[in-house]
Phi, psi and omega in degrees: 000150177238151180266151175240133176276009173291136182283136176291174187304133179085354184270001182287000182288343179289122179235162177255152172289164179285166189303325185294336178286346183266014181252011185276350177254154175268127180237139178219141173269119184252351172203141176242120183284160176294163177279169182300148180088004184258157177281340176282157190305138175215154176054074179305143185290177179279358176276134185293158174297154168236149185250128175229114180051042174087357175247154184252145178231146177198187180228156176234156175273339181237173178082183183090176185301324183256006183063022183240018173118167183218165162244121190235165171240139175237128176266114179296328186289315180263347186059040178264137181250131180232127174275123183265327182204144169252123179280162175106002176289185185297124179074001182278156173287166173221151180075059184294150187251010183124185189223149167243136175250124179210132178053036177081008186236152167258140174234150177194179178233156172239150186280335180216187180079198186081188188296329184242009182054036176237022176100165181213167163248126184233161173235147178229127184267119181291334178286313186269349184059038180240148181249141181231132174274115182280325184203134176256119179289143186253345180090288183289111182082315179274172177286171175210140169055072162300107198283306177222018182284136169256128183291157170244157181245129178213129179062032178086353183245158174266137175234143182197187181225147168248147184284336183225186180078193184085185188298331183247355183084006185252012173113167183219163157253130181227162170231150176227137179278116177293340178278323184248344187078001182292133183249143176227127172280115177276328179206136170254127181281155184218128180278080187239013176098345175229325172289147171287167175206157186056081175274116177273326189278163175275185185265155176234132180263126178227106182049045174086352173256147181254135177240147178203180177229160174240143184290324183239181177086187187087189189255000175300136188256000188265007183237044177066216184274352186275341187080158182265002181106164180226167168239129188230166172232156172213132184274115184292344179282326185226005179069012179297127187239137179215138167279115183268335182200135173254124176291143189260334186079359175250109186050050186207173173291151179225130179055062181292127186243327184280152172293150181286152172255127171265116189214120179050042177080359176242161174254134182235146181203174180226178177212168182290334169225169178134193189243018178147193174284143174242154178239153177222132177263112183296336183279315184263347181062035179254130176258134185229133175271129168271070188269000174258028185282351176062026170227142174277116186249103175231075199251150169248347179265150177289151176285160170233155181249136183205119179046052175076009180229155179254130182244140179204180177233152176243119181287339189227042178227198180105200182234005184234137186269131176254193180293147184085357178085002181267164178287158189280340182106165182208169172250132183233164178223142177229132173274110183299342181283324184231358174085351181292142179210171177200161170277115180284323175204131178253122177293152192234153175267077189235011178091346182241309178303145168287173170216153180076062178280090180282331181276158174286193185242165175229139180263118176237104179055040177088359177252134177266126177251141178213174175230157172237149184282326184237184175079186185085177187297334184246005179056032176250009183097173187216161159252126185234160174237146175228131173244105186296000000 
């Protein structure tokens, strides 16, 4: 399937602020990735950077010894880049989706590679600088191809979602024991008109329940035969699964792809199309659109919460045109209390700025760090900072 950035019926209400509103923040490119085809890191993945003891860690889709991506460390103080692992060796995964830091280890998924070329769950030991494939997805009955999901850890297990595979071929929710590598499929999605299918986002833990979204499926009728996507819950204790909300495509989110943010008792998210940021109350199971936020939110990266505001990135919005005629992308902020929002910074096609910020942001001492897939001096993406 292919995605269209055309807004579904009723979604035209999302509007952009004028260009002057996007100049209130200071932006700086702090690292420029190499261009495609180089052994040095290039094309950062859709997973947000993570901060561990003042240093930033992330993954790329390109570069490395095998030209299949890297796991890297970036020191903001010295702006030094260090490659810790090159993906793509024998039996290794390729196309890493970002990282989880837990108990001195990094965990992640890859969209492809592994023993069956359908993706992996991996662990990386910070002390020994060694990577281990915990599970290779097999597709039939098992999950396949975790697209942009980063695992979470709960009760000693890793939890995540695959976009495809499972009993019906439409994706799974899975758990993996990081000690033994044993994998369990908790739920297989089915494209049957009511269930969601193809979950690209990772899971979010809220009071012991796991929440996620599917890109397609559900009962929404405005997105042809595919459905507009769902928001679901799953109980890790007994695998009980429920569709809590079907996105409608009418003044609503459409094709939710980013992981949900649990912030101040609510779940917040964005979608590839739609009219703004949405909130979901796990207690009342009511979904609300913050559609007067004055920013077009077509995001692949998860939101972060900071001082009562939600910050995120748009890969194909902004005020400046990049190569191919698409917008270069922007960083936006939304006040979850009153819906007021603004474009914090609009990336530019000026030979320095990156463009296409697919990943979310990380807050390091009041400075927001993000990555772009393209742009920069070598057109292999950038690490940038924005200080609102």
